[in-house]
N, C-alpha and C positions, 0 to 999 in steps of 0.2 A: 053494663058491668054488674056481675053478680054481687050479692051482699056478702059481708064477711062470713056470716054463718053458712051460706051456700058454698063459698070457696073452701071453708074448713071441712065441710061435709064431703065435698068433692075430693079434697086432698086425702081424707081418710079412706075413701073408696079407691084411691089410686088413679083418679081420673083428672084430666085437665078441666078446670071449671069453665073455661072460655070456649071449649069445643062444642060444636053443634051435635045435637042428638045424643046427649048424655056423656059426651067426651070420649077421648081415646085413651087407651092404657098407656101409662108412662113407662119408660124403659127401666123398670125396677126389677128386683128379684121377684120371681113368681109370675112375670108377665108372659105373653104369648111366645116371645122369642126364647125365653128360658124353658118353657114347656116343650117347644119344638126341639130344643137342644137335648132335653132329657129323654124324649121319645127316641131321638136319633141314637143317643148313647145306649138305650136299652136294646135297640135293634142290633147295634154293633156288638154289644156284649153277647147277645144271643148267637149272632153269627160266629163270634170267636169261640164260644163254648161248644157249639155244634160242629164247627169247621175242622178241616184236616190239619190246621196248624196247632192243634192241641198237643200237649206234651205227654198225654196219657198213652197207655198201650192201645194198639189198634183194636184189641178185642173188647174195649170198653164202648158200650152203646149208650147214647144220651137221647132222651126224648123229652119234649116240652110238655108239661102237664098244665101249665097256666102262665099267663102274662098279666101283670098288674092285677093280681088276685086280691080282692077286698075280703078282709077277715075282720068283721066288726068295724071299728073305726080306723083300722090300720090297713096297710097295703104291702104286699110282697111283690117286688118287681118281676122276678122269674121263679117259677117252681119247675124243677127238672127231676127226671128219674134217670139214675145212672145204673146200668147193669154191667157187671163184669163177672169174672170167674168166681169171685167171692160172694156174689149175690146182688141184691137190689138195695139202693140207697136213694133217699129223697134229698135233693139239694135245693136249698133256698138261697136265692142270689139277690143281694142288694147291689144295685148299680149306681155308681157315682160318676157323673160326667163333669169334666172340667175342661175349660178351654186352654188352661195352662196350669202348671203346678207352682205358680208364683206364690200362692198363699197356702200351699200344702196340698197334698193329694186327697183323694176321696176317703181313704181309710182314716185319715186324721179328722175328717168331718163326722165320723161316727161317734158322736158324743154319747154321754150316758142316757140322755132322753131318747135318742134315736135307737140305741141298742136295746133299751127297754121296750120300746114300741115294736121293734122287730121280733124280739123274743116272745112278747105277748102274742103277736100274730102267728108265729110258728107254733107255739103251744096250743093255740086254739085250732089251727089247721090240723096238727097231729092228733089232737084230742078226738077228732072225728074219724080217724083212720085206725086200722089194726096196728099193733106195735111194729114199727119199721125203723131201721137205722136211718139217721139223717144228719146233715151238717148245714152250717150257715156260712156261705162264702160272700166275699165282697169283690166286685169287679170294678176297676177304675178305667174309665175311657177318657183319654186326652185327645182333644181335637175340636174342630168346629164343624157343625152340620153343613154349613154353606160350602165347605171345601171338599166334602165327600168322605173319603176314607179317613179313619182316625190316625193320629200321629203315633199313638201307642195304646195298648190295652194290657193292663196288669190284672192277674187273677190271684186272689188270696184265698186259698182253701182253708176251711174251718176257721175263719177269721174272727167270728163272734161266738163266744161260749154262751150256752143257754144259761140264763140266770136261774139260780137254785130255787127261787120262789115259784118257778113255773114247772119244775120237775115233779111228775106224779108217777104213780105205779105203772101205767101202761106206756110210758114214754121211754124209748131207748135211744141213747146217744151214740 
């Protein structure tokens, strides 16, 4: 039986102290099952945004510029380029995957801290590009990765306003 200190250290690491070989991950937030669910949600959101079921005009073309883009310490789930008759627009997408909406949807999970991190990442990304119109969208994916297709996907265009502290001369909204 491990000592009290060893059990406490193992619990802080999110591992079972009695398991062989360093322990296995417990079924908590942030574990392998949750990561697998999040990746599935990102793939489903991308499929939805690129697919024929979009409500936009057929003349609108969407192209993926990046998936899970690291910008400093932050990450942007999807970076897309949308082209239509009006021109080009960069779309930053935050994907929120939920197995149900029992505790609120993904848009409700976008608290001040998450919006701040997303705006910081967008400002850094756009700071390295020529001035281009952009927006920040949120896509909610409801369902379970083990069942295959999502139950429903909701797309909120321009859902997160850029914080004024990140606005600078070369940035167009």
